[in-house]
Phi, psi and omega in degrees: 000310182294315181298324170300315178296322180293321177300320176298319176298316176294322178295315176299317180297311176299315180298316178295320183292320176295319178296317180295321181297318176297309180295319179296320180293312182295323180290317178299313178297322177297312182300326183271356182289337181090354178286104186302308177302320177299315181297322178297315179298318178293321180294322172301315181294312181290328178287314182294315182294322180286346180266332185267128178304143178300326184297318180291324179292317179296318179290320185295312182295317186293308187273303181292321178295320179293312182302314181293320178294321177294321171303316181296318183292322182297320181299329179254022174062043175247149180294148177275169177205167182251130182292139182285132183299323177298313180299318179297315182297312180295320181293312181294315180293326172297321179292325176290312180302324178301325181291317176296313181297328178301315180289323179299310181291321178297320179292322179294317177299315182298332181286346183285131177304127185300334183294335178290321178289321178293325179295316178299320172300319182291332174281000173082021178294141171289161181302320180293322181285327177296312177303316186286323184267336188241304190287307182303313179295331182275332183278330184305312182295329177284326184279335189303315179304315182292322176297319182291327173293324177292326175295317178296325180291320183289326175301329177278314178299336182295344181289347179286339178296344178308331183291343174259013173084008180279128186273110169244197186301315183295317185286323176304314182297313178300316177297315183293319178296318178294326183276343180247346185066009177261066187297316186298319185295312185286325175292317174303316177297322178295318179298318178297324178295316175298320175297316181300318180295323180294313180293322178293320178298321177301316179297314180298309179295327176295319174297319178297314180300315182300319177297314185288333182261013180299134180089351179272146176296138175278142176283146183286000000 
């Protein structure tokens, strides 16, 4: 039961992380585009999302969002439906991660020496080619520590989806403890699973960072 919950936690975290990465990349490029109205919208997005607790967002989207959408469907004589807890968890956590990743990636892009980008422009590279060949390889080593922290954070934040009844590791632990009355054993096992996930993630991110920083001088 706990292993099944751990698998759900990983699936939720991975899905939300990928959505956040896409939103964060688009948000960072948008903030650096110089388009003032677009920048104001993105500033509102990153500020509001980082200010509102994830629990409120999950509950709001699941209950209020479902109710509002069903009212809309009923108004046009379409059948109502119930939102899937897994989809809500991934969507909300991904939307939240996007705000944080926007700032992480924006900072990583600003850390790139401007001369490299100007040189790419001088060679006549298109914006897409410039991003793929110059910006992306340069920003990844700078952004990776922040992205690793966000991954660790989302594996713990995934426990919040228990409020909509979707069973991941935290809810599975609580149910197992309640049914057997061995709370200490199950919560200790759950903590060890979270720790194992963190240690495995550290190994993966360290390997990725070593790969991305190959050829760079090591700090003493």
